[in-house]
DRENDO-1510 file (C-alpha; in Angstrom, 1 decimal, always signed):
<recs>
REC; n; res; u; v; w
REC; 1; UNK; +104.5; -106.0; +85.9 .
REC; 2; UNK; +107.8; -104.6; +87.0 .
REC; 3; UNK; +107.9; -102.6; +90.2 .
REC; 4; UNK; +110.5; -99.8; +90.7 .
REC; 5; UNK; +112.3; -100.3; +93.9 .
REC; 6; UNK; +114.8; -97.9; +95.4 .
REC; 7; UNK; +118.4; -99.2; +95.3 .
REC; 8; UNK; +119.3; -98.6; +98.9 .
REC; 9; UNK; +123.1; -98.8; +98.4 .
REC; 10; UNK; +123.0; -96.0; +95.8 .
REC; 11; UNK; +120.6; -94.0; +98.0 .
REC; 12; UNK; +123.0; -94.2; +101.0 .
REC; 13; UNK; +125.9; -93.1; +98.8 .
REC; 14; UNK; +123.8; -90.1; +97.6 .
REC; 15; UNK; +122.9; -89.2; +101.2 .
REC; 16; UNK; +126.5; -89.4; +102.3 .
REC; 17; UNK; +127.4; -87.1; +99.4 .
REC; 18; UNK; +124.7; -84.7; +100.5 .
REC; 19; UNK; +126.0; -84.8; +104.1 .
REC; 20; UNK; +129.5; -83.9; +102.9 .
REC; 21; UNK; +127.9; -81.1; +100.8 .
REC; 22; UNK; +126.2; -79.8; +103.9 .
REC; 23; UNK; +129.5; -79.7; +105.8 .
REC; 24; UNK; +131.1; -77.8; +102.9 .
REC; 25; UNK; +128.2; -75.4; +102.9 .
REC; 26; UNK; +129.1; -74.2; +106.4 .
REC; 27; UNK; +132.9; -74.5; +106.2 .
REC; 28; UNK; +133.3; -72.5; +103.0 .
REC; 29; UNK; +131.5; -69.4; +103.9 .
REC; 30; UNK; +133.0; -69.5; +107.4 .
REC; 31; UNK; +136.5; -69.5; +105.9 .
REC; 32; UNK; +135.6; -66.6; +103.6 .
REC; 33; UNK; +134.2; -64.7; +106.5 .
REC; 34; UNK; +137.4; -65.3; +108.6 .
REC; 35; UNK; +139.6; -64.3; +105.7 .
REC; 36; UNK; +137.8; -61.1; +105.0 .
REC; 37; UNK; +137.7; -60.2; +108.7 .
REC; 38; UNK; +141.5; -59.9; +108.9 .
REC; 39; UNK; +142.9; -58.6; +105.6 .
REC; 40; UNK; +146.3; -57.8; +107.1 .
REC; 41; UNK; +147.1; -61.4; +107.9 .
REC; 42; UNK; +149.7; -63.1; +105.7 .
REC; 43; UNK; +147.4; -66.0; +105.1 .
REC; 44; UNK; +144.6; -63.8; +103.7 .
REC; 45; UNK; +144.7; -65.0; +100.1 .
REC; 46; UNK; +145.3; -68.7; +100.8 .
REC; 47; UNK; +142.4; -68.9; +103.2 .
REC; 48; UNK; +140.1; -66.8; +100.9 .
REC; 49; UNK; +140.9; -69.1; +97.9 .
REC; 50; UNK; +140.4; -72.2; +100.0 .
REC; 51; UNK; +137.0; -70.8; +101.2 .
REC; 52; UNK; +135.9; -70.2; +97.6 .
REC; 53; UNK; +137.1; -73.7; +96.6 .
REC; 54; UNK; +135.1; -75.3; +99.4 .
REC; 55; UNK; +132.0; -73.3; +98.4 .
REC; 56; UNK; +132.4; -74.5; +94.8 .
REC; 57; UNK; +132.9; -78.1; +96.1 .
REC; 58; UNK; +129.6; -77.7; +98.1 .
REC; 59; UNK; +127.7; -76.8; +95.0 .
REC; 60; UNK; +129.2; -79.7; +93.0 .
REC; 61; UNK; +128.6; -82.2; +95.7 .
REC; 62; UNK; +125.0; -81.0; +96.1 .
REC; 63; UNK; +124.2; -81.5; +92.5 .
REC; 64; UNK; +126.0; -84.9; +92.4 .
REC; 65; UNK; +124.2; -86.0; +95.6 .
REC; 66; UNK; +120.8; -85.1; +94.2 .
REC; 67; UNK; +121.5; -86.9; +90.9 .
REC; 68; UNK; +122.7; -90.0; +92.8 .
REC; 69; UNK; +119.6; -90.0; +95.0 .
REC; 70; UNK; +117.3; -89.6; +91.9 .
REC; 71; UNK; +119.2; -92.4; +90.1 .
REC; 72; UNK; +118.6; -94.7; +93.1 .
REC; 73; UNK; +114.9; -94.2; +92.8 .
REC; 74; UNK; +114.2; -93.9; +89.1 .
REC; 75; UNK; +117.0; -95.7; +87.2 .
REC; 76; UNK; +116.3; -99.3; +86.1 .
</recs>
């Protein structure tokens, strides 16, 4: 009988990805808030676009991290 064991290296990789996603989850909305707070600033659009890109990156990394963690547990 074969037992399923968690691949610890892949699990750590997934947890690192989730940690980076967590950082992006705070940094993205913070940049959007800062950009919308000062619309007369010359860097309004670059900061706003960067904030939305970081928010999108957080979503992508979240899904990728969860998939990696699940692969470490259930993939043969």
